[in-house]
C-alpha positions in Angstrom: -23.2 -50.7 1.0 -21.4 -50.0 -1.9 -22.5 -46.2 -1.7 -21.9 -45.7 2.0 -18.2 -47.6 1.4 -17.6 -45.3 -1.4 -18.8 -42.5 0.5 -16.5 -43.3 3.5 -13.3 -43.7 1.3 -14.1 -40.2 -0.2 -14.1 -38.7 3.3 -11.2 -40.6 4.2 -9.2 -39.2 1.1 -10.6 -35.7 1.8 -8.9 -35.5 5.6 -6.1 -37.0 4.5 -5.4 -34.5 1.8 -6.3 -31.6 4.4 -3.9 -33.0 6.7 -1.1 -33.3 3.6 -1.8 -29.9 2.8 -1.6 -28.6 6.5 1.2 -30.6 6.9 2.9 -29.0 4.0 2.7 -25.5 5.1 4.5 -26.9 8.3 7.1 -28.2 6.5 7.5 -25.3 4.6 7.7 -23.4 7.4 10.3 -25.4 9.2 12.7 -25.5 6.2 12.0 -21.6 6.5 13.2 -21.6 9.6 16.3 -24.0 9.0 17.6 -21.6 6.3 17.5 -18.7 8.5 19.1 -20.6 11.0 22.2 -21.6 8.9 22.2 -17.8 7.4 22.6 -16.8 11.2 25.1 -19.2 12.0 27.3 -17.7 9.2 27.0 -14.6 10.3 24.7 -13.2 7.4 21.9 -11.7 9.4 19.0 -9.9 8.1 16.6 -8.0 10.2 13.1 -7.9 8.5 10.9 -4.8 9.4 7.0 -6.1 9.5 5.1 -2.9 8.0 2.0 -2.0 7.9 -1.5 -0.6 9.5 -0.3 1.5 12.5 3.7 1.1 11.5 5.5 4.0 12.9 7.8 5.1 9.3 9.6 8.2 11.5 13.2 7.9 11.2 12.9 4.3 9.3 16.1 5.0 7.0 18.2 6.1 10.0 17.2 2.8 12.0 18.3 0.9 8.9 21.8 2.8 8.4 22.0 1.9 12.1 21.4 -2.0 11.6 23.7 -1.5 8.8 26.7 0.0 11.1 26.0 -3.4 12.9 26.3 -5.6 9.8 23.0 -6.2 9.9 20.9 -6.2 6.5 17.6 -5.2 6.4 14.4 -6.0 4.2 10.7 -4.7 4.7 7.9 -6.6 4.6 4.4 -5.5 4.0 1.8 -7.0 5.9 -1.9 -6.9 5.9 -4.2 -6.8 8.7 -7.0 -9.4 7.4 -6.0 -12.8 9.2 -5.4 -15.7 7.4 -6.0 -19.5 8.4 -2.5 -20.4 7.8 -1.2 -17.3 9.2 1.4 -19.3 12.1 3.2 -20.6 8.9 3.9 -17.4 7.2 7.0 -15.8 7.3 8.7 -18.0 9.6 12.0 -17.5 8.5 11.9 -13.9 9.0 10.5 -14.6 12.4 12.8 -16.9 13.1 15.9 -14.3 12.0 14.6 -11.6 13.8 14.0 -13.6 17.1 17.9 -15.0 16.7 19.3 -11.4 15.9 17.5 -10.0 19.1 18.5 -13.3 21.2 22.5 -12.3 20.2 22.7 -8.8 20.3 20.0 -8.4 23.6 16.5 -8.1 24.1 16.5 -4.5 24.2 18.7 -3.9 20.8 16.4 -2.9 18.4 14.1 -0.8 20.6 17.3 1.6 21.6 18.5 1.7 17.7 14.8 2.4 17.0 14.8 5.6 19.8 18.3 6.5 18.3 17.0 6.7 14.9 14.2 8.6 15.9 16.4 11.5 17.1 19.0 11.3 14.1 15.5 12.0 12.2 15.0 14.8 14.1 18.5 16.3 14.1 18.7 16.0 10.4 15.8 17.8 9.3 15.9 20.9 11.9 13.2 22.4 9.5 10.6 20.1 10.0 7.7 20.6 11.8 6.0 17.6 13.4 2.1 16.6 14.1 1.1 16.4 17.4 0.8 12.4 17.3 4.2 11.7 16.1 5.8 13.8 19.2 6.5 12.4 22.9 3.4 12.0 24.8 4.0 14.8 27.2 1.8 18.3 28.0 2.3 21.0 26.1 0.5 23.4 28.5 2.2 24.3 31.5 1.2 22.5 35.1 -0.5 19.8 33.7 0.0 16.2 32.3 -1.0 15.1 28.7 -3.8 13.3 29.6 -5.6 16.3 31.2 -3.8 19.1 29.1 -7.0 20.3 27.2 -9.4 20.3 30.0 -6.5 22.5 32.2 -6.7 24.7 28.9 -10.4 25.1 28.6 -10.5 25.7 32.4 -8.1 28.3 32.8 -8.9 30.0 29.6 -13.2 30.3 30.8 -11.3 31.4 34.2 -9.8 34.5 32.5 -12.5 35.0 29.9 -16.1 33.7 31.2 -18.7 33.7 28.5 -20.8 37.5 28.0 -24.1 37.4 29.5 -25.7 38.1 26.2 -24.1 35.2 24.6 -26.7 32.6 24.0 -26.3 29.1 24.8 -26.8 26.0 22.3 -29.9 24.1 22.6 -29.0 21.4 20.3 -26.1 18.8 20.0 -24.3 21.4 17.7 -21.4 22.8 19.0 -20.0 26.3 18.9 -16.5 26.8 19.3 -13.5 29.0 18.8 -10.2 27.4 17.6 -6.4 28.1 17.0 -4.2 26.4 15.2 -0.1 27.2 15.2 3.1 26.0 15.8 5.2 25.7 18.6 9.0 26.2 18.1 11.6 24.1 19.5 12.7 27.3 21.8 8.8 27.3 23.0 7.8 30.4 20.6 4.6 30.6 18.6 4.4 31.4 14.9 2.0 30.9 11.9 -0.8 31.2 14.4 -4.2 31.4 12.7 -7.7 31.6 14.7 -11.8 30.9 13.8 -15.0 30.9 15.4 -18.3 28.8 14.6 -21.6 29.3 16.5 -24.4 27.4 16.3 -27.0 30.0 16.8 -26.0 33.1 14.2 -27.2 35.8 16.7 -23.6 35.0 18.4 -21.7 36.2 15.3 -21.7 39.3 17.0 -18.8 37.9 19.6 -16.8 36.8 16.8 -13.9 38.9 16.9 -14.2 39.2 20.8 -13.6 35.7 21.1 -11.0 35.1 18.4 -8.8 38.2 20.0 -9.4 36.3 23.5 -8.2 33.0 22.4 -5.3 34.6 20.6 -4.2 36.6 23.3 -4.6 33.3 25.4 -2.2 31.5 23.1 0.6 34.1 22.9 0.5 34.7 26.7 0.9 30.9 27.5 4.5 29.7 28.2 4.0 26.7 25.9 6.2 23.3 26.2 8.1 22.5 22.9 7.0 19.1 21.3 9.8 16.6 21.5 10.9 13.6 19.4 12.5 10.9 22.0 13.7 13.9 24.2 14.7 16.1 21.9 12.8 19.4 21.1 11.3 20.2 17.8 9.0 22.4 15.9 5.2 20.6 16.5 1.8 21.5 15.4 -0.9 22.1 17.8 -4.4 23.4 18.4 -6.7 24.4 21.1 -10.3 24.6 20.4 -12.7 26.3 23.1 -16.4 24.7 23.3 -19.2 26.7 24.3 -22.5 25.7 26.2 
């Protein structure tokens, strides 16, 4: 009985200790919220940028400048994608301050500043060449959509340049292709074009020059659409790859 009593007491102490630890996290979180509320009431605004995997850094400095113009300071907090058992008690002050700022300035206030900040970046860096991923999701190929442009490119290419009768089709999972990389300028022009071919069956190497020229001509004769950053035309990279059966 004494052993059972001792075990029961030990278990009770353990449970109580865990609850106290959990309550400690919660108390600290609430204290951080109150501190943020006090700072907000004294118009000491600080917006926290939570950065980590997937965060879009384009125009970050311009975004900070836009916030400063509205008397809002900033801090950058790097977060991890690894979950924590006490995650809901973390960064409580920063989250609360962000919530209060959005409530005061409007739900779309921050998003509108980010939008303008990206435009500021594009205007401030006229020589910048942007990646395809950084640009707006719009088709670069005429009479198509962003989701279907590559299919349409390949369809239009083969309607103009059918595969030669002597071309040997693939007999395994390895691809043969001709690929072209280039820059679409903000005015719709093409520069820095390079093209190469790779054939799974080396007997098809006799078509390398022909296929390279065909894709080069196809690219140069197409009226490409400039990439955009929040609606502003920019120079951007683009790739076209034609796969052969």
